[in-house]
C-alpha angles and dihedrals in degrees: 000000000000090000091053094046093047089049090051092049091049090048089054091049096050098073089049089053091051089049090056091049089049090055089057090054095041103047134354092209093053090048091051089051089051092050091052089051090054091059090074116112094237091055090048089052090050089052089055090051089049091053090050092050092047092051093045090050093047095048092043090053091050089049090053091049090052093048093048098042105036132057094238126108105151118105098026092139090054090050091050090049091048090049091051091048093048090048090053091049092051091048090049091049089052090048094054091047095047100047 
């Protein structure tokens, strides 16, 4: 369920990302305004959440690949816990670098 929700959140984010890239092509001044807007603390917090969702989705996808392609099913709870911990560490590393 976490993998599906993180995928949905990333799918919602992707058009917004393309919109921001379009601003860079359309007008330098509008893109600069957008970049100033992204310096706000709430946007930075959202970026941390996005990094967490991305990492959770990536690790969840790798977990699914392992489950589907290898003959190994023991320890799935430990893998899910390790994936969540690694996701939190990546988000924290992003947090300390951003702020």
